[in-house]
N, C-alpha and C positions, 0 to 999 in steps of 0.2 A: 504494500500500500504506500501512499505518498502524502506529503504535505506540500502545498504551494505557498511560496512566500509572496509572489506578486505575478500578475499577468493572466489570472483566470478571466475568461470572457474574450480576451484577445486571441484565444485558441479556437474560437468558433469559426467555422468555415465562412459563415455569412459576413464575418468581419475581415478575416485575413485574406479573403478572396480579392479584396480591393485595397487592403491596408497591410502594413507590416505588423504582425503579431509577435509577442515576446513574453516569455514567462521563465521564472526561476523555480525549480522544484528540488525536493530531496525525497528519496525513498526511506521508509522507516522499517524497523524490525517487527512489523506486524504483517501477517501473510494470509493469502488465500491458497488453499491446497487442493489439487485435483489429482485423484488416484484412478488408475484404470487397470483392470485385469481382464484376461480373456474369459469368455464363458464357453462351456462345452457346446459343440455343434448341434447337439440334439435338443437344446432348450427351445421351447415354443416362442418365448419372448426374447428376441435376439438382442434387444437394446434395453439396458437397465440404467437408470440414473437416480442417484440418491442425494437429496438436498433437504429442504424442509419437509418434503414428502418423497415418496419413491414412485418413479414412473417405470413401468415395465411394459414394453410394446413390441410388436412384431414387425413394424415398419417405421422408418425414420420420420416419415411425414406425420405420424401419430404423436411424436414427442411434443409436449406442451412448452417446455422451456425453449425460448426462441434461439438463444445462442448455441445451445447444445444441438438443436435440430439443424441450424444452418451450417454449423461447423462440420457435423457428420455428413451433411449433403455435399459440402465443398470437397471433402475427401472421397466422396462416393463410397462411403464405408459399407462393406457388405459382409463383415464377419461379426459373430456375436461378441459383444463387449459390455462390461459392467463399469460404470463411471460413478465416482462419489466425490463430493466436495465438502470441505470444512473451511472455517476462517477464524482468525484470532479475534476479530471484532465483527459486530453485526453488519448486515448489508445496509445500504443506503445511509451510511454514516458520514459520507462526504470525503472519504479517504481513497477513492478510486478503486474500491473493491470489485465493482462490476467489470471494469476493464482488466483488472488483475486476473479475474476468473477467465475472461475471454482469451487473454494471452496465454494463460496456463493451460487451458484445455487445447488450444490450437497447437502449442508447442508439444504437449504430451502426445497428441495424435500424430503430429509430424514426425516426432522421434520414433514412434512405432512404425511409421512408414519408411524410416531411414532417411528422412529429409531434414537437413540442417538449415536453420534459419538464423541470420544475424539479427541484432536488435531492431535495425531499421525495417527489415522485411517482415519481422513478426509484428511490429507496431502497425505497419501498413495493412497487414491481414486483419488485425483486431479492429482497426478503424473501418476497414471495408465492411466487415460483418456488422458492427454496431451502428455506424453512422450512415452507411449507404444501403446495404441489403435490408437491414431491419428498420432503418429510418428513425433510430432512437435519438432524442435530442441530446445535445451536449457538445463539448469540444474535443480536441485531439490530445490534450496534454496527458490525460490519464493513461492512454494506451502507450504513449511514448515513454512516460516516466517509469511504468512498471517493467517495460522490456529493457530499458537502458540501465536503470538504477543509479545510485550515487547522488551527488549534488551537481546539478547541471543547469544550463541555460538552453532554451529552445527558441528558435526563430521560425515563424510561420509566414509564408508568402505564396499566394496564388496556388493553392492545392499542394504545396510542398512544405517540407520542414527540414531544418538542419539542427543538429544537437552538438553541444560543446563537449569538450573533454570533461572527464569527471575530476572535480577538485576536492573530493572528500578523501581525507586521510585520517588515520587512526587518532592522531592528536586532536583533530577538529571534532571527531565523534565524541571523544571523552570530554572536551571542553564544553560542547553544546548540551550534552546529556542532562546536567543538573539545571540548565538554564531554559528549558522548554518543557511544556506540559500540555496535554490535551484535556479539555474539560467537556463533559457531556452536557448538552443543552436540554436534555429530557424531551427532545422532539426529534425522533429519528424518522426520516421520510420513508414511507413505504411505496412511494410512486415516483414518477419522474416530474412531478409538478414544478419543482424549483428550476430544473434544467429547461423545462418548457417555457417558463416565464422569462428566464434569462435569454433563451433563444429568441423569443418574441421581442424582448427589449432590444436585443442587438439588431434583429432584422428591421425593426421599425426605426432604427437609427436614433433612438432616444438618448444614447450615451456614447456616440461616436467620438466626440471630443475627449471625454473622460478616458475611454479605452485607448485612444491614441496617446494620451498623456501617460497612462499606465505602461504602455508598450515602450515608450521612450525612456521612462524611468527605469524599467526593467533592464533595458539594454545598457544604459549608463551605469547602473548599479553592478551589473555583471562585469563590466570593464574595470570597475573599482575593485571588485573581489579578486579578479585575476592578478591585479597589481599589488594587492595587500600582502604584506609579509608578517601580519599579526593576527593571531586567533581572535583577540578582542576586536580588532578592526573589522574582520569578516563578520563577527557577530553583530556589531553595530550597524553595518551595512544591511544585514538581513533584517534587523529591527526596523530600520528606516523603510525597508520594502514592505514589511508587515503593516506599519502605521499608514504609509501612503496608500496601500491597497485598501485598507479598511476605511480610511477617511473618504475615499472615493465611493466604494461600494455600499457603505452604510446609508448613502443618500438615495439608493435605488428603490426604497419602499419596503413594504411589509414582507415581500418575498425574500428579502435579505435580513432585515432587522425585525424579527418576530418578537412577540412578547416573551417567549421562552429564552431567546438569545439575550434580550435586554435584561432579564432577571439575573443571568449569570454575569453579564458585564457589570451591572450595578454592584454585585457582590465583590468582584475582584478590584473594582475601582476604589472601594473603601479601603482596600489594603495598599493602594497606591499604584496599581498596575496601569500602564498606559500603552502597552504594546501587545496587541491581540488582533485576531481576525478569524472569521469562519474559514474552514479549509475546504468546504464543498460549494455547491451551487447556491446555497443560501437557505435561510429560514430555520435551519436546524442542523443536527449533526454534532460536530465537535468544534470547539473554539480553541485555537492555538494561542498560547500565551508564551511570550519570550521575555525574560527579565533576569535580574540578578538571582543567584541560587537562594539567597536568604528570603527574598520575596516569594519565590516559587514555593519554598517550604512553608511560609506563612499562609499562602493561598490554600495549600493542601489541608490546613487545619479547618478551613471553612467548608470543606466538602467531604462527603463520605468516600470510602475507598472505591466504591463502585461508580463514582461520578468523575474520577479522573484517571488518565492513562499515562503512566511513565513510559517513555520510549527513547530510542536512540536512532540516529540516522544509520542507514545501511548501504554498504558499498555496491552491492550487485543487483542485477535485474533478474528477469524471469529465468529460472533454471529447472532442469529436469533430472531427477535421480532414477537410475535403473536398478531393479532388483531381479536377480535370477530366480 
């Protein structure tokens, strides 16, 4: 899964088709897992998929889960297979879990077919399935971040993207770990409502100037990060990105700044927090807070253990393990 420091919204195709998009992300040590095993040839239901429920069908077209159905179709899968998925955090939490799942199942099946995919190719496949075949609303950064991993910058331009080198090193991981926390807003989206609203907002060009400003700020911030030789300096740049992003997006209305989100913000501001943002499409999910370790520790005192997530940044992208 991932967190975005700045640039969400500029990764929507309706924006970067005519403008330069730019975002800075980092993957975290929270994962979506997809496991597959062969089924015996004599089973009646050739395709089995276990998630919140279990689907067991004889034909791919009968599978209800859209991503599983379309991915199996793309591979023209014709042998019995049992697929299962689990995740460290719930779906619709704003951390890119849906795209992490899409990339994971695609890479899993590709590996079974003996096909090797680099991060760019895998991201393109995940984007194709989610955004083009299924017409699901949203941007491109989630598919790219989960496949590449690390701390990187993405540039979007006219149906293409380029991804920077990974600047995440072990020292930076350790430095940032006590300085960031994810707070649950008690509103976990069970649908694509927030992404749809953001898509509509972008398409109607209600926030073009703001998105262009965010894109420019993202690019200039990444240039500063690449030149910084200080862990504290990198952290301060990321803090500035978080503040700038939230100052812009919090003006977009209730689809971003819901009552539940406001309640969490009011709580942390009483402790002196000033650097925070939602990490998803808006309205709910998790609030990212970045500040001094002592303040992060104080904030934890105001929340129960089930309402905050300790995490650290993670070096790698989508990967597959094989077992004989």
